[in-house]
BALOBA-1460 file (C-alpha; in Angstrom, 3 decimals):
// residues 268
<rec num="1" residu="m" x="62.932" y="29.087" z="192.191"/>
<rec num="2" residu="k" x="61.663" y="32.632" z="192.595"/>
<rec num="3" residu="p" x="58.181" y="33.462" z="191.227"/>
<rec num="4" residu="s" x="59.558" y="35.969" z="188.707"/>
<rec num="5" residu="l" x="61.898" y="33.356" z="187.234"/>
<rec num="6" residu="a" x="59.179" y="30.695" z="187.172"/>
<rec num="7" residu="i" x="56.617" y="32.985" z="185.515"/>
<rec num="8" residu="g" x="59.176" y="34.342" z="183.062"/>
<rec num="9" residu="a" x="60.400" y="30.875" z="182.119"/>
<rec num="10" residu="t" x="56.804" y="29.672" z="181.670"/>
<rec num="11" residu="l" x="55.785" y="32.586" z="179.431"/>
<rec num="12" residu="t" x="58.996" y="32.388" z="177.414"/>
<rec num="13" residu="g" x="58.634" y="28.629" z="177.061"/>
<rec num="14" residu="l" x="55.055" y="29.129" z="175.870"/>
<rec num="15" residu="l" x="56.219" y="31.693" z="173.303"/>
<rec num="16" residu="i" x="58.897" y="29.359" z="171.961"/>
<rec num="17" residu="g" x="56.512" y="26.390" z="172.029"/>
<rec num="18" residu="v" x="53.872" y="28.250" z="170.006"/>
<rec num="19" residu="a" x="56.519" y="29.354" z="167.491"/>
<rec num="20" residu="l" x="57.831" y="25.803" z="167.090"/>
<rec num="21" residu="l" x="54.308" y="24.405" z="166.782"/>
<rec num="22" residu="s" x="53.530" y="26.908" z="164.019"/>
<rec num="23" residu="l" x="56.317" y="25.345" z="161.946"/>
<rec num="24" residu="v" x="54.345" y="22.122" z="161.613"/>
<rec num="25" residu="w" x="50.719" y="23.028" z="162.423"/>
<rec num="26" residu="t" x="48.301" y="25.942" z="162.596"/>
<rec num="27" residu="p" x="44.486" y="25.670" z="162.624"/>
<rec num="28" residu="y" x="44.405" y="27.259" z="159.154"/>
<rec num="29" residu="s" x="46.957" y="28.633" z="156.755"/>
<rec num="30" residu="p" x="47.931" y="32.065" z="158.138"/>
<rec num="31" residu="t" x="47.564" y="33.548" z="154.652"/>
<rec num="32" residu="a" x="44.308" y="31.790" z="153.647"/>
<rec num="33" residu="i" x="41.602" y="34.358" z="152.771"/>
<rec num="34" residu="d" x="37.909" y="33.682" z="153.414"/>
<rec num="35" residu="i" x="35.944" y="36.842" z="152.645"/>
<rec num="36" residu="l" x="32.608" y="35.185" z="153.446"/>
<rec num="37" residu="h" x="33.636" y="34.852" z="157.096"/>
<rec num="38" residu="k" x="35.547" y="38.101" z="157.586"/>
<rec num="39" residu="l" x="35.489" y="39.872" z="160.971"/>
<rec num="40" residu="a" x="33.935" y="36.815" z="162.608"/>
<rec num="41" residu="p" x="33.964" y="36.869" z="166.432"/>
<rec num="42" residu="p" x="35.598" y="33.999" z="168.339"/>
<rec num="43" residu="n" x="33.700" y="30.782" z="167.603"/>
<rec num="44" residu="a" x="34.165" y="27.037" z="167.300"/>
<rec num="45" residu="a" x="35.680" y="27.335" z="163.815"/>
<rec num="46" residu="h" x="37.924" y="30.323" z="164.565"/>
<rec num="47" residu="w" x="38.858" y="30.318" z="168.244"/>
<rec num="48" residu="l" x="40.094" y="33.928" z="168.160"/>
<rec num="49" residu="g" x="37.903" y="35.059" z="165.276"/>
<rec num="50" residu="s" x="38.945" y="36.216" z="161.813"/>
<rec num="51" residu="d" x="40.277" y="39.490" z="160.418"/>
<rec num="52" residu="s" x="39.043" y="41.808" z="157.672"/>
<rec num="53" residu="l" x="40.100" y="39.309" z="154.977"/>
<rec num="54" residu="g" x="38.736" y="36.264" z="156.768"/>
<rec num="55" residu="r" x="42.160" y="35.019" z="157.891"/>
<rec num="56" residu="d" x="42.238" y="33.023" z="161.110"/>
<rec num="57" residu="v" x="43.580" y="35.241" z="163.916"/>
<rec num="58" residu="l" x="44.961" y="32.354" z="165.996"/>
<rec num="59" residu="s" x="46.933" y="31.022" z="163.025"/>
<rec num="60" residu="m" x="48.325" y="34.493" z="162.314"/>
<rec num="61" residu="i" x="49.385" y="34.985" z="165.946"/>
<rec num="62" residu="m" x="51.116" y="31.597" z="165.987"/>
<rec num="63" residu="a" x="52.997" y="32.352" z="162.772"/>
<rec num="64" residu="g" x="53.689" y="35.900" z="163.983"/>
<rec num="65" residu="a" x="55.403" y="34.475" z="167.074"/>
<rec num="66" residu="r" x="57.754" y="32.549" z="164.822"/>
<rec num="67" residu="n" x="58.595" y="35.648" z="162.776"/>
<rec num="68" residu="s" x="59.100" y="37.830" z="165.871"/>
<rec num="69" residu="i" x="61.458" y="35.290" z="167.440"/>
<rec num="70" residu="a" x="63.438" y="34.964" z="164.201"/>
<rec num="71" residu="v" x="63.924" y="38.727" z="163.913"/>
<rec num="72" residu="s" x="64.867" y="39.098" z="167.594"/>
<rec num="73" residu="v" x="67.286" y="36.140" z="167.635"/>
<rec num="74" residu="i" x="69.187" y="37.387" z="164.575"/>
<rec num="75" residu="a" x="69.216" y="40.954" z="165.909"/>
<rec num="76" residu="v" x="70.597" y="39.831" z="169.285"/>
<rec num="77" residu="a" x="73.158" y="37.615" z="167.545"/>
<rec num="78" residu="v" x="74.357" y="40.543" z="165.423"/>
<rec num="79" residu="g" x="74.565" y="42.866" z="168.426"/>
<rec num="80" residu="a" x="76.281" y="40.356" z="170.696"/>
<rec num="81" residu="g" x="78.594" y="38.980" z="168.012"/>
<rec num="82" residu="i" x="80.041" y="42.431" z="167.305"/>
<rec num="83" residu="g" x="79.429" y="44.304" z="170.548"/>
<rec num="84" residu="i" x="80.923" y="41.792" z="173.006"/>
<rec num="85" residu="p" x="84.335" y="41.550" z="171.251"/>
<rec num="86" residu="l" x="84.417" y="45.354" z="170.936"/>
<rec num="87" residu="g" x="83.645" y="45.803" z="174.630"/>
<rec num="88" residu="c" x="86.280" y="43.279" z="175.666"/>
<rec num="89" residu="l" x="88.804" y="44.896" z="173.315"/>
<rec num="90" residu="a" x="88.141" y="48.334" z="174.799"/>
<rec num="91" residu="a" x="88.478" y="47.013" z="178.359"/>
<rec num="92" residu="s" x="91.645" y="45.014" z="177.752"/>
<rec num="93" residu="r" x="93.514" y="47.531" z="175.598"/>
<rec num="94" residu="g" x="92.457" y="50.784" z="177.261"/>
<rec num="95" residu="g" x="93.955" y="54.075" z="176.076"/>
<rec num="96" residu="w" x="92.928" y="55.464" z="172.716"/>
<rec num="97" residu="v" x="91.263" y="52.188" z="171.707"/>
<rec num="98" residu="d" x="88.926" y="52.389" z="174.699"/>
<rec num="99" residu="q" x="88.227" y="56.057" z="174.040"/>
<rec num="100" residu="a" x="87.484" y="55.480" z="170.348"/>
<rec num="101" residu="v" x="85.095" y="52.604" z="171.032"/>
<rec num="102" residu="m" x="83.272" y="54.419" z="173.841"/>
<rec num="103" residu="r" x="82.870" y="57.694" z="171.964"/>
<rec num="104" residu="t" x="81.454" y="55.781" z="169.007"/>
<rec num="105" residu="t" x="78.894" y="54.079" z="171.253"/>
<rec num="106" residu="d" x="78.031" y="57.447" z="172.807"/>
<rec num="107" residu="l" x="77.302" y="58.753" z="169.323"/>
<rec num="108" residu="a" x="75.078" y="55.752" z="168.592"/>
<rec num="109" residu="f" x="73.134" y="56.292" z="171.832"/>
<rec num="110" residu="a" x="72.400" y="59.887" z="170.803"/>
<rec num="111" residu="f" x="69.723" y="58.567" z="168.458"/>
<rec num="112" residu="p" x="66.604" y="56.788" z="169.798"/>
<rec num="113" residu="a" x="66.549" y="53.071" z="169.031"/>
<rec num="114" residu="l" x="63.297" y="52.940" z="167.099"/>
<rec num="115" residu="l" x="64.149" y="56.110" z="165.158"/>
<rec num="116" residu="t" x="67.475" y="54.580" z="164.151"/>
<rec num="117" residu="a" x="65.746" y="51.382" z="163.030"/>
<rec num="118" residu="v" x="63.159" y="53.372" z="161.051"/>
<rec num="119" residu="m" x="65.935" y="55.366" z="159.342"/>
<rec num="120" residu="i" x="67.893" y="52.243" z="158.393"/>
<rec num="121" residu="t" x="64.887" y="50.338" z="157.062"/>
<rec num="122" residu="a" x="63.660" y="53.430" z="155.224"/>
<rec num="123" residu="l" x="67.033" y="53.702" z="153.455"/>
<rec num="124" residu="a" x="67.594" y="49.979" z="152.861"/>
<rec num="125" residu="g" x="63.966" y="49.158" z="152.154"/>
<rec num="126" residu="p" x="61.248" y="47.430" z="154.186"/>
<rec num="127" residu="g" x="61.468" y="43.748" z="155.040"/>
<rec num="128" residu="a" x="62.291" y="41.285" z="157.801"/>
<rec num="129" residu="t" x="65.974" y="41.064" z="156.820"/>
<rec num="130" residu="n" x="66.503" y="44.800" z="157.029"/>
<rec num="131" residu="a" x="64.548" y="44.924" z="160.294"/>
<rec num="132" residu="m" x="66.930" y="42.313" z="161.749"/>
<rec num="133" residu="l" x="69.896" y="44.365" z="160.565"/>
<rec num="134" residu="a" x="68.486" y="47.638" z="161.917"/>
<rec num="135" residu="i" x="67.701" y="46.238" z="165.370"/>
<rec num="136" residu="g" x="71.014" y="44.370" z="165.431"/>
<rec num="137" residu="i" x="72.983" y="47.549" z="164.683"/>
<rec num="138" residu="f" x="71.373" y="49.285" z="167.653"/>
<rec num="139" residu="n" x="72.194" y="46.283" z="169.861"/>
<rec num="140" residu="i" x="75.922" y="46.608" z="169.117"/>
<rec num="141" residu="p" x="76.624" y="49.629" z="171.386"/>
<rec num="142" residu="v" x="74.434" y="48.133" z="174.125"/>
<rec num="143" residu="f" x="76.472" y="44.934" z="174.279"/>
<rec num="144" residu="t" x="79.707" y="46.904" z="173.863"/>
<rec num="145" residu="r" x="79.074" y="48.986" z="176.979"/>
<rec num="146" residu="v" x="77.805" y="46.048" z="179.050"/>
<rec num="147" residu="a" x="80.744" y="43.832" z="178.054"/>
<rec num="148" residu="r" x="83.273" y="46.607" z="178.695"/>
<rec num="149" residu="g" x="81.890" y="47.432" z="182.134"/>
<rec num="150" residu="a" x="81.775" y="43.806" z="183.211"/>
<rec num="151" residu="a" x="85.211" y="43.060" z="181.746"/>
<rec num="152" residu="l" x="86.827" y="46.017" z="183.518"/>
<rec num="153" residu="s" x="85.690" y="44.687" z="186.894"/>
<rec num="154" residu="v" x="87.054" y="41.207" z="186.128"/>
<rec num="155" residu="l" x="90.390" y="42.514" z="184.818"/>
<rec num="156" residu="q" x="91.124" y="44.001" z="188.251"/>
<rec num="157" residu="r" x="90.814" y="40.686" z="190.081"/>
<rec num="158" residu="d" x="93.712" y="38.712" z="191.486"/>
<rec num="159" residu="f" x="93.328" y="35.661" z="189.239"/>
<rec num="160" residu="v" x="93.728" y="37.863" z="186.141"/>
<rec num="161" residu="m" x="96.861" y="39.419" z="187.582"/>
<rec num="162" residu="a" x="98.129" y="35.900" z="188.295"/>
<rec num="163" residu="a" x="97.407" y="34.923" z="184.681"/>
<rec num="164" residu="r" x="99.457" y="37.884" z="183.490"/>
<rec num="165" residu="a" x="102.262" y="36.902" z="185.837"/>
<rec num="166" residu="v" x="102.570" y="33.484" z="184.170"/>
<rec num="167" residu="g" x="102.723" y="35.019" z="180.702"/>
<rec num="168" residu="k" x="99.125" y="35.124" z="179.463"/>
<rec num="169" residu="t" x="98.285" y="38.284" z="177.539"/>
<rec num="170" residu="g" x="95.658" y="39.852" z="175.309"/>
<rec num="171" residu="w" x="92.883" y="37.627" z="173.981"/>
<rec num="172" residu="a" x="94.142" y="34.622" z="175.924"/>
<rec num="173" residu="i" x="93.103" y="36.382" z="179.115"/>
<rec num="174" residu="v" x="89.873" y="37.667" z="177.569"/>
<rec num="175" residu="t" x="88.745" y="34.274" z="176.300"/>
<rec num="176" residu="g" x="90.100" y="32.167" z="179.144"/>
<rec num="177" residu="d" x="89.469" y="34.358" z="182.187"/>
<rec num="178" residu="v" x="87.192" y="37.300" z="181.369"/>
<rec num="179" residu="l" x="84.422" y="35.877" z="179.173"/>
<rec num="180" residu="p" x="83.591" y="32.911" z="181.464"/>
<rec num="181" residu="n" x="83.181" y="35.327" z="184.374"/>
<rec num="182" residu="i" x="80.950" y="37.815" z="182.541"/>
<rec num="183" residu="a" x="78.818" y="35.230" z="180.724"/>
<rec num="184" residu="a" x="75.985" y="35.531" z="183.267"/>
<rec num="185" residu="v" x="75.788" y="39.313" z="182.827"/>
<rec num="186" residu="l" x="75.740" y="38.952" z="179.056"/>
<rec num="187" residu="l" x="73.066" y="36.242" z="179.194"/>
<rec num="188" residu="v" x="70.759" y="38.509" z="181.205"/>
<rec num="189" residu="q" x="71.371" y="41.362" z="178.759"/>
<rec num="190" residu="m" x="70.516" y="39.058" z="175.861"/>
<rec num="191" residu="t" x="67.092" y="38.303" z="177.339"/>
<rec num="192" residu="i" x="66.441" y="42.030" z="177.784"/>
<rec num="193" residu="q" x="67.502" y="42.827" z="174.213"/>
<rec num="194" residu="f" x="65.385" y="39.897" z="173.005"/>
<rec num="195" residu="a" x="62.309" y="41.548" z="174.540"/>
<rec num="196" residu="l" x="63.245" y="44.929" z="173.080"/>
<rec num="197" residu="g" x="63.724" y="43.250" z="169.709"/>
<rec num="198" residu="i" x="60.151" y="41.955" z="169.763"/>
<rec num="199" residu="i" x="58.867" y="45.459" z="170.540"/>
<rec num="200" residu="a" x="61.049" y="47.008" z="167.828"/>
<rec num="201" residu="d" x="59.957" y="44.413" z="165.270"/>
<rec num="202" residu="a" x="56.303" y="45.056" z="166.117"/>
<rec num="203" residu="g" x="56.851" y="48.810" z="165.824"/>
<rec num="204" residu="l" x="58.584" y="48.537" z="162.458"/>
<rec num="205" residu="s" x="55.894" y="46.196" z="161.146"/>
<rec num="206" residu="y" x="53.204" y="48.566" z="162.429"/>
<rec num="207" residu="v" x="54.542" y="51.388" z="160.248"/>
<rec num="208" residu="g" x="55.114" y="49.057" z="157.288"/>
<rec num="209" residu="l" x="58.912" y="48.772" z="157.501"/>
<rec num="210" residu="g" x="59.213" y="45.334" z="159.097"/>
<rec num="211" residu="t" x="57.963" y="41.919" z="158.000"/>
<rec num="212" residu="q" x="56.077" y="42.348" z="154.743"/>
<rec num="213" residu="p" x="52.783" y="40.748" z="153.595"/>
<rec num="214" residu="p" x="51.718" y="38.028" z="153.274"/>
<rec num="215" residu="a" x="53.923" y="36.864" z="156.187"/>
<rec num="216" residu="p" x="52.020" y="37.451" z="159.452"/>
<rec num="217" residu="s" x="53.347" y="40.002" z="161.931"/>
<rec num="218" residu="w" x="51.968" y="41.115" z="165.289"/>
<rec num="219" residu="g" x="52.707" y="44.762" z="164.521"/>
<rec num="220" residu="r" x="50.923" y="44.718" z="161.188"/>
<rec num="221" residu="m" x="47.965" y="42.915" z="162.774"/>
<rec num="222" residu="l" x="47.655" y="45.874" z="165.143"/>
<rec num="223" residu="n" x="47.871" y="48.280" z="162.232"/>
<rec num="224" residu="d" x="45.136" y="46.438" z="160.335"/>
<rec num="225" residu="a" x="42.957" y="46.245" z="163.447"/>
<rec num="226" residu="q" x="42.845" y="49.997" z="164.062"/>
<rec num="227" residu="t" x="40.483" y="50.470" z="161.120"/>
<rec num="228" residu="y" x="37.949" y="48.141" z="162.761"/>
<rec num="229" residu="i" x="38.600" y="49.089" z="166.387"/>
<rec num="230" residu="f" x="34.920" y="49.835" z="167.098"/>
<rec num="231" residu="r" x="33.440" y="47.079" z="164.938"/>
<rec num="232" residu="a" x="35.838" y="44.290" z="166.006"/>
<rec num="233" residu="p" x="37.965" y="45.471" z="168.970"/>
<rec num="234" residu="l" x="39.276" y="41.964" z="169.675"/>
<rec num="235" residu="l" x="41.377" y="42.181" z="166.504"/>
<rec num="236" residu="a" x="43.633" y="44.590" z="168.395"/>
<rec num="237" residu="v" x="43.375" y="42.848" z="171.769"/>
<rec num="238" residu="f" x="44.824" y="39.484" z="170.739"/>
<rec num="239" residu="p" x="48.080" y="40.610" z="169.017"/>
<rec num="240" residu="g" x="48.514" y="43.290" z="171.684"/>
<rec num="241" residu="a" x="48.193" y="40.642" z="174.394"/>
<rec num="242" residu="a" x="50.681" y="38.419" z="172.556"/>
<rec num="243" residu="i" x="53.280" y="41.217" z="172.469"/>
<rec num="244" residu="t" x="52.638" y="42.090" z="176.130"/>
<rec num="245" residu="l" x="52.950" y="38.514" z="177.383"/>
<rec num="246" residu="a" x="56.062" y="37.834" z="175.297"/>
<rec num="247" residu="v" x="57.860" y="40.951" z="176.532"/>
<rec num="248" residu="l" x="56.678" y="40.431" z="180.114"/>
<rec num="249" residu="g" x="57.921" y="36.844" z="180.104"/>
<rec num="250" residu="l" x="61.345" y="37.781" z="178.756"/>
<rec num="251" residu="n" x="61.752" y="40.663" z="181.217"/>
<rec num="252" residu="l" x="60.766" y="38.470" z="184.161"/>
<rec num="253" residu="l" x="63.119" y="35.773" z="182.903"/>
<rec num="254" residu="g" x="65.947" y="38.300" z="182.713"/>
<rec num="255" residu="d" x="65.250" y="39.574" z="186.231"/>
<rec num="256" residu="g" x="65.052" y="36.030" z="187.568"/>
<rec num="257" residu="l" x="68.299" y="34.990" z="185.881"/>
<rec num="258" residu="r" x="70.044" y="38.075" z="187.250"/>
<rec num="259" residu="d" x="68.932" y="37.259" z="190.785"/>
<rec num="260" residu="r" x="69.911" y="33.612" z="190.413"/>
<rec num="261" residu="l" x="73.286" y="34.116" z="188.733"/>
<rec num="262" residu="d" x="74.497" y="37.153" z="190.687"/>
<rec num="263" residu="p" x="76.005" y="35.896" z="193.982"/>
<rec num="264" residu="r" x="75.339" y="39.278" z="195.604"/>
<rec num="265" residu="l" x="71.594" y="38.898" z="195.015"/>
<rec num="266" residu="r" x="71.237" y="35.115" z="195.342"/>
<rec num="267" residu="g" x="70.723" y="35.136" z="199.095"/>
<rec num="268" residu="r" x="68.187" y="37.962" z="199.229"/>
C-alpha cells in the first residue's frame, strides 16, 4: 500500500470514527453552556479548552465532524445520483442530447461553486438542509462531465461493440457494460467531492448560511473564534486543524485510490 493511500485511509477512518463516536459519547454536551469557565485554555477538564460561552471545544469538534460528514454525504449523493445518469445518457445518445447536457453543465461551471451555494442558501434560507442541496446542485455538472468522459472511452471498446452485435442497446449497455468499467473513476471523484463538500459546508457555516445554532459546525466555530483571536488563538486553531486534516485525508485517499485502481498507474 502506498503511503498516500495509507495516510489518507487513516485520516479518513479517524474522521469517520470520531463522527460515529459523537453519536453515542462526547466529553460534554456540545451545546452545554458554562459561562464561569468560558475561554478556558486546554486543561484536565476541557482537553481542548472552552469557547466564549464555556462550551467544550472537543465536544463541539466531535459533533461538528458528524454534521460535516452528513452534509457532504448527502451533497455527493445528490450530485452523483443525478449527474452520473446524465453523463451516461449524453455519452450513449450523442447528438443533440449530448450537446444540450454539455452546454447546460458549461453554464453551471460559469459560476464559482461557493458563490452558487451562497446564492442558493440565501434564496432558500440558511440551514443544513439547504446547504446540502446547494452543494449537491453544484456537484451535478461535475459528475456529469466525469461520467460522460469515462463512458465515451468505454463505449469505443470492442466488448461494447460485441454487446451491440448481439442485440444489447441503450441502458442495457450502460448498466451492464459501461458503469462497471467506470466505477473506479467515479469512486475517486466521490472522495474528491466529499472533501470539497466539507470545505463548502465550513464556508457556508462561516458566513451564517450553513448549519444553524445550536448545532455545532466547524465553520461557525472559526467565525466565533475570530473575535477572540488574540485572547484565545487556539479557538481558531482546533477547528481549522480539523478541517485541514479531514480534507487532506480525503484528498490523499482519492489520490491513492486512483493510483491503485487505474491499471496505467498501478505499476509506477
